[in-house]
N, C-alpha and C positions, 0 to 999 in steps of 0.2 A: 298378750296382756295389754291393756290399754288404759292410759291415764285419762280420766274423765274430768274435765273442768266443771266445777260447780260455780255458777255465776251468781255472785251476790253483789256485784258492783252497783253503786247508786245510780239510778236512772232518773235524773232530775227533770225539771220542767222544760229546760232548753231542749233536751233530747225528745221529749214528747211533742213540743212544738215542731221539732224537726220532722217527726212522723207526719204531721199535718202538712208541712210545706215542701219537704223534699221527696217524700215517698209517694205522695199522691200526684202522679203525673203519667203521661203517656210516653212510654219508652219506644223509640224507633230504633231497632237494632238489627244487625245482620244475623239471620238464622242459619246455623250450621246444619249440615245434613245429618239426619238421624235423631234419635231420642236418647234421653238419659234417665237412669234410675237414681233418685236422690233421697236423702233423709233430711227432714226438717225437724230441728230440735227446738222445743219451746221451753224457756227457762223463766221461772218465777221464784223469787226469794223474799222472805220477810223476817224481820226480827233478828236477834242474835242467835243464828242457827247453829246448833251443836249437832253431835252425831245422830241424835234421835229426833231432831227438829222439835224439841219440846217447847221452844219459844214461839213456834208457829201456832196460832190459835186455830180452833176448829173452823172449818169452812173458808180458810184463807188459802186453800190450795186450788189445784186445777181440777175441775169437774167436767167441763166440756171445752173443746177447741174448735173454732171455726177458722179454716185455713183457705184463703183465697189467693190464687196465683194469677198474675196479669202479665201478658206478653204483647208487645206492640199495641198497647192500649186496649186489648181484649181480655176478658176473663177466660182463662183456659182451664181452670180447675176451681171448684168451690165445694168443700166437703166439711162435714161436721163430725167430730169424733167425741164420743162419750166414754168416761172412765169410772171404774169403781175400784176401790181398794179395801182391804180388810179393816175392820174397826181399829181405830187407834193409829192408822197409817195416814200419811199426808202426801199427796202427789204434787211435787214442786217442779219436776222436769218431765218432759215426755217427748219421745221421738216418734215421728210419723213418716212412714215409707211411702214414697210416691213413685210410681212406675210409668215410664213412657212419656216423659215431659220433653217437649222440643228443646233443642239446644239453642236457646236464645236468651237475651237479657230478660230478667224476670223480677217483678216486684212481688214480694211475699207479704201478705197481711194476715195477722193472727188476732182473733178476738176470743178471749177466754171468758167462759161463764156468761154466755149471751142471754141466759134466762132473765138477767137483770138489765138487759139492753132493749130499748124500744125500736127494734128493727127486724124485719123479716129478711135476713141475708140470703135465704134460699131463693126467694122470688125476685128480690131487687138487684141481685148481682148474679144473674144466670150465666152459665157457661156459654160463650159465643157472643155475648153482648159487649158493648163498649163499657169499660169500667168508668163509673161516674165518681170521679174523685171528689168533687164538691159535695155530693150527697154523702159519701163516706165520712168526710171531715165534719159534717154537721149531724152525725148520728147522735141521738139523745139516749140517755139512760131512762129507764122506766120512772114514772112518778115516784118520788121518795116515799109517799104514803103506801106504795105497793112493794117497795124494796124489801127483799128477804135475803139476809146474809146466808141462810141455809142453802140457797141456790148458788153460792159462790160469789166472790167479789169480781166485778167486771174489770178486765184488763185488756190492754191493746198494745201491739207492737208491730213493726214492719222491718223488712230488710230488702235490699236490692242487690242482685247479682248481675254483673255486666254480661256474663255468659254462664252456661251450665255444661258440665262434663259428667260423664257417667261416674257414679259413686260419690258425687259431691255431698257435703254435709253443710247445711245452712242453719245458723244459730239465730233465733229471734228471742230477744229478752223483752218480755212484756212488762208494762207498767200499770199499776193499779189506777183506775179512774176515780177512786174514792179516797177519803182520808179516814183516820181513826182517832178516837179520843180514849185515852186511858186515864180514868179518874181513880186515884188511890186515896181512900179516906182513912186517916189515922185517928182512931178513937182515943182521945185524951180527956173525955168528959168526966171520968171517975165512975162511970156506970156503963152498962150495955147500951149501945146506940142502935135503935131501929132505923132502917132505911126503907122508906115507903115510896119516895119519889125523888128523882133527880131531874132538875129543870135547867134548861139553857135559854139564853137570850135569843133575840131575833137574828140568828145567823145561820140557821139550818136551811139550806136550799130546798125548795119544793121540787125543783127540776135540775138536771145536770146533763153533761155531755160526755160521750166516750172519749173524745179528744179535747185537749185544752183549747179554750176559745178566748181570743184577746178582747172581744167586745160582745160577749154573750149577754143576753137578757135573762137574768135569773131573779126569781122571786124568793124572798127569805121569810121565815116564820119562826116563832118560838117553838120549843119542843120540850115535852115532859115525858119521861120514861117511868113507868110504874115498876117498883122493885118490892121485894119482900125478904130483905136480908136483916140479920142482926149481927152487929160487930161487937165482940166482947171488949170490955175495957182494956186499954193498952194494946189492942190488936188492930189490924188493918185489913182492908179488903179492896179489891180492884174491880171497877165497873167499866166495861168496854162498850163503846158505841161507834157506829160508822155513819159518815155523812158525805154528801157530795162536796166537791171543792167549794170553799166558802171564801168569798172576797167582798163582803158587804162593805160599802162605804159609809154606812150609817154609824154615827159616833156612839160609843158606849154600849154596843150590843153583845160583845163577847163576854158573857157572864155565865156563871153557874150557881145554882142554889140547891138546897137540900130540904126535902120534906115540906116545902112551902111554909117553913117556920120562920119566926122573927129571929131566932138564934142563928140560923144559917140562910140568910136571904140571898137573892141574886147578887153576886159579887163580881166585879170586874176582874178579868184574868190578865195578869201582867207577865211579861217575859222575865224569867229569873235572872238573866244576865244583863239585859239592857234596861230593865225596870220599866220599859214602855208598854202600854196596853197592847194586847194582841189585836191585830187588825185583819188577819186573814189566816186561813188554814188551807194550804195548797193540797192538791191531790198527791197521793203517795207519800204523805207525811203523817206523823203521829203527834197529836197534841197531848203531852204528858202533864197532867195536873196532879200535884201533890197537895192534898188538903188536910190540914190539921184541925180536927174538930175539938174545940175546948168547951167547957161548960158555959162560957160566956159568949161564944161565937166561934168563927173559924178563920184560919189563915190559908191563903192559896199561894203556891209557888208552881210555876209551870215552864215548859219549854216546848218548842215545835221542833221535832227531830226527824231526820230522814228515816224512811221505813226500811231501807236496805243497808247492808253492811258490805265489807270488802269481799272481793272474789277470793276463793281459795280452791285448792285442788285436793282431791283425796285419792290416794292410791288404793285400787281395789284388789290388787294381786293377793293380798293377805286377808281379804275380807269376804268376797263372794266366791264360794267353791261349790260346785254342783256336778252331778253325774246322772246318767240315765241308765236304767236297767231294761229299757225297752217295754214292749207290750207283753203283758202276762200271757204265757202260753195257754192256748185254748180259748182265749177271749176274742180273737179276730179270725177272719176267714183266710186272709192272705196278706203278705207284705211284699211289695215290689219297690225296693229302695225306700223312698219316703211316702209312697202311696199305700194307704191302709184300707182294706176292705173289711167292713163290719159284718157281723153275723146277725141277721134279724132275730129279735126276741132274746138277745144276749147283750150284756154290758161289756164293752171293750174297756180294758184297764191299762193305762200307761203308768209305769212305775219309775220313780226317780228319787234322788237324794239331794236335799239342800244341806250341805255339810257344814257350812259356816257363812255368815255368823249365825248364832243361834237365835237372833232377832229377825232374821230374814222371813218374809212372807211371799206369797205368790198369788197370781190370778191367772185364770185361763179364759180364753175368748174364742168362740166359733164365729166365722163369717156368716154362716147360715144357721139360724136358731129355729127355723121352721121345720126343716126336714131332718134335723139332728137335735138331740137333747143332751146338754152338758149337765151331768149329774153332780159334779164336784167343781164348781167354778172358782173356788179359792181355798187357801189353807195357809198355815204358818208353821215354821219350824218350832220344834220343842227343845227342851234342854238337851244338850249334848250328853250322851251316855259316858263318854270318855274317849280314849284313843286306842287304836289297835297296835299290833306289834311294830308296824311301820310308822307309827305316829300319826296316822290318818284319823280324823275325827269320826266317831261313830254316832250317827244321828238317826232319827226316825225316818222310815221310808214314806214318801208321799205317793199319792196316786190320783190320777184324773180318769174319771169314768164317763163314757159316752154311750148313748143308746139311740136306737131308731124308733121314731113314732110308728105305731102299727099301720097307720093310714098315710104314711109319707110317700112322696114321689119316689120313683125307682131310679131314674137316670139323673142323679144329683150328686154333688160333692161339695165339700167345704174345707176350709183351712183352719188348723188349730194353732193358736198363738198362746204362748205361755210367757208371763212376765214375772221376774223377781223384783221385789221391792226392798230396797236397802236404804236406810236413812231418809225415807220419804221420796226416793227416786225410783222410777219404774224402768226396768231394762228387759227387753225381750231376750229370752235365753233359748239355746239350741239343745233339744232333747232327742235329736234324731240319731245320735251315736252313743256308745257306752263308755267313751273316754271321760276322764276328769276334765272339767272346765274350770279355769281360774280367772275370775273377773268376767265382765261382759265381753263377748267375742268381738273381733274386728271384722269388718266387711259384711257381706250378706248373711243373714240369719236363715238357716235351713229350718223348714217347718214340715209338719206332717199334713198330707192331703188325705182327707177322709172320704171314702166312698161307701155306698151300699154294696154288700157282698152278693146281692142277688141280681146285679145288673147283667 
């Protein structure tokens, strides 16, 4: 059983500047003999995270990870990892296993959700080339006019290890390269209030950077968002927007207006504590605006708050419980330890139980999707039926089915990965034996190797 830290610590601007100044360098280090198998854990947290991460908004999680490893100034690994989770789940932490890394000082660079980043990391940081630190520090985000939060919020982080040993775990806490605005409109007009447009002053950047820039040249513009909401009298609604880091030095531009109407005109935003006008919205912060809409106009109160909260730990020993019933008899040709041979023209079925919690879900991934077909890539636990005589939960049986394309190659194999998702976190689980597992396992995860049965 393993206690897993959930990292929610505030990662402020100084840390992000540290990424740009201390991590981007050429490390000259003594290389030990041999290689190491390591795990890199990427951690991202947002909002007042509770057990089900309900405070984390849609698309604020991890969708892709670009992981670049640098040793002695050279790129030794550059890989992109994509993830999918069942509807309603949010991936906020992810471990990546890397095999055969030289035992040397290593800089780790993680870029999350690169679809909103204006850089081809694959071609510009090729394995074997000299790592271009200045180029990485100047990477831009895509033009704001093309920014799409559905592709995930861009995040970045790095970590340096002076040496590597077999079994090392490296934690990288990534920081959002964007800010968020939460506009809460309280309707006290005495009637229903239609919201058709929300307008902001000339403080929305048209361009931005992955890393914080001390002297970046940024162009600012006004921004209007079309809405189609109706807020009932005495009710409220929240409108959320994302923007690139805003540090405009133009006076009086941090304003918000509603419906382009004279009753709710562009109004200066003031800090609720200092009473001073807002003059910047840094990355990884949330501008919380509380607007009271009266019949004769509106009042604004706001604060700029950190996007992260404190780190906390959760014990999984009484949370994640699972077991494997193995491969359904008659659906595979043979099994040699963890190597499974499939039968052509037949679906192989792996049976297992996710016994608790009853909110747990899972995803399955094959390394090779060309010569093998994954028929059930995801699922979720259902309500627990009850407990048996030994007090063990009785849950629905889950199954993963795999088949062979009729025209697939013969001498091929793939690896099956299965991940349990608990509280928005994804952990690889071991289904290669039939014992009960409590919590994510320690050490190496055993996986099934899938082969064609007619080799």
